C-alpha positions in Angstrom: 5.0 -33.0 -25.5 5.4 -34.2 -21.6 8.5 -32.1 -21.6 7.3 -28.6 -23.6 4.4 -28.6 -21.1 6.3 -29.2 -18.0 9.0 -26.3 -19.5 6.0 -24.8 -20.0 4.2 -24.4 -16.8 7.8 -24.1 -14.9 7.7 -20.2 -14.0 3.8 -20.3 -13.3 2.3 -20.4 -10.3 -1.6 -21.4 -9.4 -3.3 -20.3 -6.3 -6.4 -20.8 -5.7 -7.8 -18.6 -1.9 -10.0 -21.4 0.5 -13.4 -18.7 1.5 -15.9 -19.0 4.3 -19.0 -17.2 3.0 -21.9 -18.0 6.5 -24.7 -16.7 3.4 -25.4 -17.4 0.9 -28.0 -14.4 -0.3 -25.2 -12.3 1.9 -22.3 -11.0 0.2 -19.5 -11.8 3.2 -17.2 -13.5 2.9 -13.0 -14.8 5.2 -10.4 -16.1 3.6 -9.1 -18.6 5.8 -7.0 -20.5 4.4 -5.2 -20.8 0.5 -4.2 -23.9 -2.3 -1.0 -23.6 -4.5 -0.5 -26.3 -7.3 3.5 -26.0 -7.7 4.7 -26.9 -11.7 7.8 -29.3 -11.5 10.0 -32.1 -13.6 9.8 -34.1 -10.5 6.5 -34.2 -10.2 4.4 -31.2 -9.2 2.9 -30.4 -5.5 -0.1 -28.6 -3.9 0.4 -26.2 -0.4 -2.1 -26.0 2.1 -1.0 -22.8 4.5 -5.1 -22.1 6.1 -5.4 -18.8 9.1 -6.6 -19.6 12.6 -10.1 -19.6 11.1 -12.5 -20.3 14.5 -11.6 -16.5 14.8 -14.5 -17.0 12.9 -16.5 -17.8 16.1 -15.5 -14.2 17.7 -17.8 -13.2 14.3 -20.8 -15.8 13.8 -22.1 -16.4 17.4 -23.7 -19.5 15.8 -20.7 -21.6 14.3 -20.3 -24.6 14.9 -16.8 -25.5 15.3 -16.8 -29.1 15.3 -17.9 -28.6 11.7 -15.8 -26.5 10.3 -12.8 -27.6 12.1 -13.9 -31.8 10.2 -13.7 -29.7 6.9 -10.4 -28.1 7.1 -9.0 -31.3 8.1 -10.0 -32.7 5.1 -8.9 -30.3 3.4 -5.1 -30.3 4.7 -5.8 -35.0 4.6 -6.8 -34.7 1.0 -3.8 -32.2 -0.9 -1.7 -34.6 0.7 -2.8 -37.3 -0.4 -3.6 -36.5 -3.6 -1.8 -36.1 -6.0 -2.3 -32.4 -9.2 -2.1 -33.7 -11.8 -1.8 -31.3 -15.6 -4.6 -32.8 -19.1 -3.0 -32.2 -22.4 -3.9 -29.0 -23.8 -5.9 -27.4 -20.3 -4.5 -24.6 -19.4 -2.9 -24.7 -16.0 -5.0 -22.8 -14.0 -8.2 -24.4 -15.6 -6.0 -28.4 -14.2 -6.1 -25.9 -10.6 -10.1 -26.4 -10.8 -10.6 -29.3 -11.8 -7.9 -31.0 -9.4 -9.4 -29.1 -6.9 -13.1 -30.0 -7.5 -12.2 -33.6 -8.1 -10.8 -34.4 -4.7 -10.8 -30.9 -2.1 -13.5 -29.9 -1.9 -17.5 -30.7 -4.7 -18.8 -27.0 -6.0 -22.1 -27.0 -4.3 -23.7 -24.1 -1.7 -21.4 -24.3 1.1 -20.0 -22.2 3.4 -16.7 -22.9 1.3 -15.4 -22.4 -1.8 -12.4 -22.1 -3.6 -12.2 -19.9 -5.4 -11.1 -18.8 -9.0 -7.8 -19.9 -9.1 -5.0 -17.2 -10.8 -1.4 -18.1 -12.4 1.7 -15.9 -10.7 4.9 -16.7 -12.2 6.9 -18.5 -9.5 10.5 -17.0 -9.6 11.2 -18.2 -5.8 11.5 -21.4 -3.8 7.6 -22.6 -2.8 8.0 -22.1 0.7 8.8 -18.5 -0.3 5.5 -18.0 -2.4 3.3 -20.2 -0.4 4.1 -17.9 2.9 4.6 -14.6 0.7 1.3 -14.9 -0.4 0.0 -16.6 2.8 0.9 -13.4 4.6 -0.7 -10.8 1.9 -4.4 -12.9 1.4 -5.0 -14.5 5.0 -3.9 -11.4 6.5 -6.8 -10.5 7.9 -6.4 -13.0 10.8 -2.1 -12.7 11.5 
């Protein structure tokens, strides 16, 4: 039932890191954002945190800053405007991957890609989790 599914996911949070990859031929990636999916009885929510991604221009001289800013603004807007739904009999991480791919950023050969979602046990407030994991996973830029 829907109630049992929500109860099962209640103490779990899922996240996926947004990575920038200048070249598909190189294995060099930079974590520039992170999306969190929180499951609640009153409705699910997604929070997105990003770094000062414009620092990438110090690494890549030919970086199109305006295009990168447009993509990041679009991602933030889409997350704010979309809803994260759970699908029957689909694990939480796969639900989040589908949500990101269908609503936020298509999986293609662009420089921006979300990683495979990871599930964590959530025993803290959503904002505490967001700050803690963002600080740790995006620490290269902070």
